C-alpha positions as CSV (number, residue, x, y, z in Angstrom):
1,M,145.4,63.1,95.5
2,S,143.6,66.9,95.9
3,Q,141.1,67.8,93.2
4,I,142.1,70.4,90.6
5,T,139.5,72.7,88.7
6,A,140.6,74.0,85.5
7,F,138.7,77.1,84.4
8,V,138.7,76.8,80.4
9,G,138.2,78.7,77.3
10,A,137.9,82.3,78.8
11,L,140.0,85.5,78.1
12,L,142.3,85.7,80.7
13,I,143.2,89.2,82.7
14,D,145.5,88.1,85.2
15,G,146.0,91.3,86.9
16,Q,149.8,92.1,85.9
17,G,149.0,94.5,83.3
18,G,150.1,92.5,80.5
19,E,148.2,91.4,77.2
20,P,145.0,89.5,77.9
21,V,144.9,86.0,76.8
22,S,142.6,84.0,74.8
23,D,141.1,80.9,75.2
24,S,142.7,80.2,78.5
25,V,143.4,77.8,81.2
26,V,143.6,78.5,84.8
27,L,144.1,75.7,87.2
28,V,143.3,76.1,91.1
29,E,144.2,73.3,93.6
30,N,144.0,73.5,97.3
31,G,142.4,76.9,97.3
32,K,145.4,78.2,95.1
33,F,146.6,78.9,91.6
34,I,148.8,76.3,90.2
35,A,148.8,77.7,86.4
36,A,147.3,80.0,84.0
37,G,147.9,80.6,80.6
38,A,146.9,79.8,77.1
39,K,145.4,76.6,76.5
40,A,147.9,75.2,74.5
41,T,150.7,76.0,77.2
42,V,148.8,74.6,80.3
43,P,147.9,71.1,80.4
44,I,144.9,69.9,82.2
45,P,145.0,67.0,84.2
46,E,142.5,64.2,83.1
47,Y,141.1,64.3,86.5
48,A,140.6,67.9,86.9
49,D,137.1,69.1,87.3
50,L,136.2,71.3,84.0
51,V,134.5,74.6,84.2
52,D,133.7,75.7,80.8
53,V,134.1,79.6,80.7
54,T,134.3,79.6,77.1
55,G,133.5,83.3,75.9
56,K,134.0,84.9,79.3
57,T,136.6,86.7,81.1
58,V,138.5,85.7,83.9
59,M,140.7,87.8,86.4
60,P,141.4,88.3,89.9
61,G,139.2,89.2,92.9
62,L,138.8,93.0,92.9
63,I,140.3,94.4,96.0
64,D,139.4,97.8,97.8
65,A,141.9,99.1,99.8
66,H,140.0,101.8,101.9
67,V,136.4,100.9,103.1
68,H,134.7,101.4,106.7
69,V,133.0,98.1,107.7
70,H,131.2,99.7,110.4
71,G,127.8,100.0,109.8
72,A,126.9,103.5,109.8
73,K,123.4,104.4,109.1
74,N,124.4,108.0,107.6
75,L,127.8,110.0,107.2
76,N,127.0,112.1,110.1
77,M,129.7,110.8,112.1
78,A,127.9,112.3,115.6
79,A,125.0,110.0,115.0
80,V,127.5,107.3,114.4
81,A,129.1,107.7,117.7
82,L,125.7,107.6,119.6
83,E,124.4,104.5,118.1
84,A,124.9,101.1,119.4
85,N,127.5,98.9,118.5
86,E,125.0,96.2,118.0
87,L,123.0,98.1,115.2
88,Q,126.2,99.0,113.4
89,M,127.1,94.9,113.7
90,G,124.1,94.0,112.2
91,R,124.2,96.4,109.4
92,A,127.7,95.6,108.5
93,L,127.1,92.1,108.2
94,Q,124.8,93.1,105.5
95,D,127.7,94.8,103.3
96,L,129.3,91.4,103.1
97,P,127.2,89.7,100.2
98,K,127.0,93.3,98.6
99,L,130.9,93.3,98.2
100,I,131.0,89.8,97.0
101,N,128.1,90.0,94.4
102,A,130.1,93.1,93.5
103,G,133.7,91.4,92.6
104,F,135.5,92.5,95.9
105,T,137.5,89.3,97.5
106,T,139.3,91.6,99.7
107,V,139.0,94.8,101.6
108,R,141.3,97.0,103.9
109,D,139.1,98.2,106.5
110,V,140.8,101.9,107.8
111,G,138.6,102.6,110.6
112,S,135.8,100.8,112.5
113,H,135.1,99.1,116.0
114,V,133.1,96.2,114.4
115,A,135.3,95.1,111.8
116,V,137.8,93.1,114.2
117,Y,134.6,91.0,115.0
118,I,133.3,90.4,111.0
119,R,136.9,89.5,110.0
120,D,136.8,86.7,112.7
121,L,133.4,85.3,112.0
122,I,134.5,85.2,108.4
123,K,137.4,83.2,109.4
124,E,135.5,80.9,111.6
125,G,133.1,80.2,108.8
126,V,130.0,81.3,110.4
127,V,129.2,84.0,107.7
128,K,130.8,84.2,104.3
129,G,132.2,87.5,102.9
130,P,135.2,88.8,101.4
131,R,139.1,88.4,103.5
132,I,138.9,91.8,105.8
133,K,142.3,93.6,107.0
134,T,141.3,96.1,109.6
135,S,143.2,98.6,111.3
136,R,140.3,99.2,114.0
137,H,140.1,102.3,115.4
138,M,141.8,105.3,113.5
139,L,144.5,107.3,115.9
140,S,143.7,110.9,115.7
141,Q,145.2,113.7,117.7
142,T,142.7,115.8,120.1
143,G,140.9,118.3,117.9
144,G,142.2,115.8,114.7
145,H,140.4,114.5,111.7
146,A,138.9,111.7,113.9
147,D,138.1,113.4,117.3
148,I,134.4,113.7,116.1
149,H,134.0,117.3,116.6
150,M,130.5,117.6,117.1
151,I,130.2,115.4,120.4
152,P,131.6,115.2,123.9
153,T,135.4,114.1,123.9
154,E,134.0,110.7,126.4
155,L,131.5,109.7,123.5
156,N,134.5,109.4,120.6
157,I,134.5,105.9,118.9
158,F,138.0,106.4,117.4
159,T,141.4,106.8,119.7
160,V,142.3,110.2,120.7
161,C,146.3,110.5,121.8
162,D,148.7,113.3,122.4
163,G,152.3,112.8,123.2
164,V,154.4,110.0,122.5
165,P,153.7,108.2,125.4
166,E,150.0,108.3,124.7
167,V,150.2,107.2,120.9
168,I,152.7,104.1,121.9
169,K,150.0,103.2,124.3
170,A,147.4,103.4,121.6
171,T,149.2,102.0,118.9
172,R,150.1,98.7,121.3
173,T,146.4,98.7,122.5
174,Q,145.1,98.6,118.6
175,F,147.3,95.4,118.0
176,R,146.1,94.4,121.4
177,E,142.6,94.5,120.3
178,G,143.1,92.3,117.0
179,A,143.8,95.5,114.6
180,D,146.1,94.1,111.7
181,F,147.7,97.4,110.8
182,I,147.3,101.1,112.4
183,K,145.5,104.1,110.7
184,V,146.3,107.5,111.6
185,C,145.2,110.9,110.7
186,S,148.4,113.2,109.8
187,T,146.3,116.1,108.2
188,G,142.4,117.6,108.7
189,G,139.5,116.2,106.4
190,V,136.4,116.5,104.5
191,L,134.2,115.1,107.1
192,S,135.5,116.3,110.2
193,E,133.8,119.8,111.0
194,K,136.2,121.8,112.7
195,D,139.4,121.1,110.5
196,D,141.0,121.6,107.2
197,P,142.2,119.0,104.9
198,R,145.7,121.1,104.7
199,W,146.0,121.4,108.3
200,S,149.0,119.1,109.3
201,Q,148.1,116.8,112.7
202,F,150.3,115.0,114.9
203,R,154.0,115.8,115.7
204,M,156.9,114.2,113.7
205,D,157.9,112.2,117.1
206,E,154.3,111.1,117.5
207,L,154.3,110.1,114.1
208,K,157.5,108.1,113.8
209,A,156.6,106.5,117.5
210,I,153.6,105.0,116.0
211,V,155.3,103.5,112.7
212,Y,158.2,102.2,115.3
213,E,155.5,100.4,117.2
214,A,153.7,99.1,114.0
215,E,157.1,97.6,112.5
216,A,158.0,96.4,116.1
217,V,155.4,93.8,115.5
218,Q,156.0,93.5,111.8
219,S,152.8,95.2,110.6
220,Y,152.8,98.9,109.2
221,V,150.7,102.5,109.3
222,A,148.4,104.1,106.8
223,A,148.1,107.5,106.8
224,H,144.8,109.7,106.4
225,A,146.8,112.8,104.4
226,Q,145.3,115.3,102.6
227,G,147.4,118.3,102.9
228,A,151.0,118.6,101.5
229,Q,153.2,118.6,104.4
230,G,150.9,116.4,106.4
231,I,151.4,113.7,103.5
232,K,155.3,114.5,103.4
233,N,155.4,114.0,107.6
234,A,153.7,110.8,107.1
235,L,156.0,109.6,104.5
236,E,159.4,111.0,106.4
237,A,157.9,109.0,109.4
238,G,157.6,105.9,107.2
239,V,154.2,104.9,106.9
240,R,153.4,102.9,103.6
241,T,150.5,104.0,102.2
242,I,149.1,107.9,101.9
243,E,145.1,107.5,101.8
244,H,143.7,110.7,99.6
245,G,146.6,112.6,99.0
246,I,144.4,115.3,97.8
247,Y,147.3,118.3,97.9
248,I,150.2,116.0,97.3
249,D,153.0,118.2,95.7
250,E,156.1,117.5,93.8
251,E,158.2,117.0,97.0
252,G,155.7,114.5,98.3
253,I,155.6,112.7,95.0
254,G,159.3,112.3,95.1
255,M,159.1,111.0,98.5
256,M,156.6,108.6,97.7
257,L,158.7,107.2,94.4
258,D,161.8,106.7,96.8
259,Q,159.8,104.9,99.5
260,K,158.0,102.8,97.2
261,A,154.8,104.1,99.1
262,V,151.4,103.5,97.5
263,L,148.8,106.3,96.9
264,V,145.0,105.1,97.6
265,P,143.2,108.5,96.1
266,T,139.3,107.7,97.0
267,L,137.7,109.6,94.5
268,A,134.7,108.0,94.7
269,I,133.2,109.3,98.0
270,V,133.8,112.8,96.9
271,H,132.3,112.3,93.7
272,R,129.2,110.9,95.4
273,I,129.0,113.0,98.2
274,I,129.3,116.3,95.7
275,K,126.4,114.4,93.5
276,E,124.1,113.1,96.0
277,G,125.5,114.2,99.7
278,H,122.3,116.6,100.1
279,K,119.8,113.7,100.0
280,Y,121.7,111.2,102.6
281,G,122.3,113.7,105.3
282,V,125.9,114.1,104.8
283,P,126.5,117.5,106.8
284,E,126.5,120.9,105.2
285,F,130.5,121.6,105.7
286,G,131.1,118.0,104.4
287,I,129.6,118.6,101.1
288,R,131.2,122.3,100.8
289,K,134.8,121.0,101.7
290,A,133.9,118.2,99.1
291,K,133.3,120.5,96.4
292,S,136.3,122.8,97.4
293,V,138.7,119.8,96.8
294,Y,137.6,117.6,94.1
295,Q,139.4,119.7,90.9
296,E,142.6,119.9,92.4
297,H,142.4,116.3,94.0
298,I,142.1,115.1,90.3
299,E,144.5,117.1,88.9
300,N,147.5,115.9,91.6
301,M,146.4,112.2,91.1
302,I,147.1,113.1,87.0
303,I,150.5,114.4,88.2
304,A,150.9,111.4,90.5
305,R,150.1,108.9,87.8
306,K,152.6,110.4,85.4
307,A,155.3,110.4,87.7
308,G,154.8,106.7,88.1
309,V,153.4,106.8,91.7
310,T,151.9,103.2,92.4
311,I,148.0,104.3,92.8
312,A,145.4,101.5,94.1
313,V,141.8,101.5,94.4
314,G,139.9,102.6,97.2
315,T,136.6,103.9,97.7
316,D,136.2,105.2,101.4
317,F,132.8,103.3,101.3
318,C,130.8,102.1,103.8
319,T,127.2,100.9,104.6
320,C,125.1,104.2,104.0
321,A,124.0,105.9,101.2
322,P,125.4,107.7,99.2
323,V,128.8,105.5,99.5
324,E,126.9,102.1,100.0
325,H,129.2,98.7,99.7
326,G,128.4,97.6,96.0
327,G,128.9,99.9,94.3
328,N,132.6,99.9,94.7
329,A,133.7,99.6,91.4
330,L,132.8,103.4,90.7
331,E,136.2,104.0,91.7
332,L,137.7,102.0,88.8
333,R,135.7,104.4,86.3
334,L,136.7,107.2,87.9
335,L,140.5,106.4,87.5
336,V,139.7,106.2,83.8
337,E,137.4,109.1,82.9
338,D,139.0,111.5,85.2
339,V,142.6,110.8,86.0
340,G,143.6,108.9,82.4
341,F,144.3,105.4,83.3
342,T,143.5,102.6,80.8
343,P,140.8,100.2,81.5
344,M,143.7,97.6,81.8
345,E,145.8,100.1,84.6
346,A,142.5,100.4,86.9
347,I,142.4,96.9,86.9
348,V,145.8,96.5,88.1
349,A,145.0,99.6,90.6
350,A,142.1,97.3,91.8
351,T,144.0,94.0,92.1
352,R,148.1,93.6,92.1
353,D,148.5,97.2,93.2
354,A,145.7,97.2,95.6
355,A,147.2,94.2,97.3
356,R,150.7,96.2,97.5
357,A,148.9,98.8,99.2
358,M,147.9,95.9,101.8
359,Q,151.4,94.4,102.2
360,M,149.8,91.3,100.6
361,E,151.0,91.2,97.2
362,A,152.8,88.0,98.0
363,E,149.4,86.3,98.4
364,I,146.9,88.0,96.5
365,G,146.2,90.2,93.8
366,T,147.1,88.1,90.5
367,I,146.5,85.0,88.9
368,E,150.0,83.5,89.7
369,P,151.0,80.2,91.0
370,G,151.0,80.0,94.5
371,K,148.5,82.8,95.2
372,A,145.2,82.7,96.7
373,A,142.6,81.6,94.1
374,D,140.5,84.7,94.1
375,L,138.7,84.7,91.2
376,L,135.9,86.4,88.9
377,V,134.4,85.1,86.0
378,L,132.5,88.0,83.8
379,N,130.1,87.4,81.0
380,V,131.6,90.8,79.5
381,N,135.2,92.2,78.7
382,P,135.7,95.2,81.0
383,L,138.7,96.3,78.7
384,T,136.2,97.8,76.4
385,D,134.4,99.3,79.2
386,I,135.3,99.7,82.6
387,G,132.1,100.8,83.9
388,L,130.3,97.4,83.2
389,L,132.3,96.4,86.5
390,E,129.9,98.5,87.9
391,N,126.8,95.9,87.0
392,I,126.8,93.2,89.4
393,E,125.1,91.1,86.6
394,N,127.9,91.0,84.6
395,I,129.9,89.4,87.4
396,E,128.5,85.8,87.0
397,Q,131.0,84.0,89.3
398,V,133.0,85.0,92.4
399,Y,135.7,82.5,93.9
400,L,137.3,83.3,97.6
401,S,140.4,81.2,97.7
402,G,138.7,78.6,95.3
403,E,135.7,78.7,97.0
404,R,132.4,79.7,95.1
405,L,130.9,82.3,96.8
406,K,128.4,83.9,93.8
């Protein structure tokens, strides 16, 4: 008989957005939830291990659907490209306990040359850390967002490809080297020197070829997409998630609703670059661009939310200040303070809807029977103040597939 663990007495937030349940019971067996609800409705087996969480809050592990597990020492991508992989691997390993201590049990890496190996080390049990899904390298056209503009082409750490044959080979290569999904840049960006966030990148035939190759192996494509036309190009090609979405327009919002695509705004990185970028070596052009886009970004996220677009939590955080891992819950607070989410809606964006962004909603994201027992025990109620999740002292226990990591 396998052992059952019963978490008894807490306020239950199950990640689905309904009313929280007081004096609850959550049952875990073999790393999965088997029951959850009010104590009066969930019988506790007499042989269960009891965990008394009276007066506390239990909720699903948090998910950050847009990170970089790359070990960069700063946000100057030219400097990052010139560093040894071994240095970056060492720094990235130090991020794992920071994420766990902050309550993040799953992250989606959208561009790194070391995350594949860290993911596999976690799976092997060599190190402890959150569940990782990774795109490996970002795909960029020549002169595009991930073609690092300040260095010679041959030193680039991402994958630059042009034309249908090259993008097909590049996509297949990412999967050969261990990618879980594909990240493509369909517009310029904030931290790329010689382009503009509104510029479209890759032709439609290139984008469609990338999506075709990903779907051929039962995977999907996420698109760095900030300009309105590049967002629509990516959606027309069949991408599943739009990363950033700064200049999304009414037509793009309609396409997202029709296709049930997920929007990952990443407000936190722009917020931090504006506030502290000058102290931590962020290039001047990046700070200038961040300031130029932020207000319109917020306004368009408000419109998208009111229209019913599914929005997931993603930070674009990495190893280095001012966007270091451990502070990822900032994104939830910004969704509440700037976009108008309720605290419950922000929690759903960081659990159920972030799992949807990762195409993993059947496996993680909510406290429901059959899903992985990723669970937080808090000594506070985040529904009273979502900012409480930013203090790691408020996160008392963290479980990943039923295993306690904090």
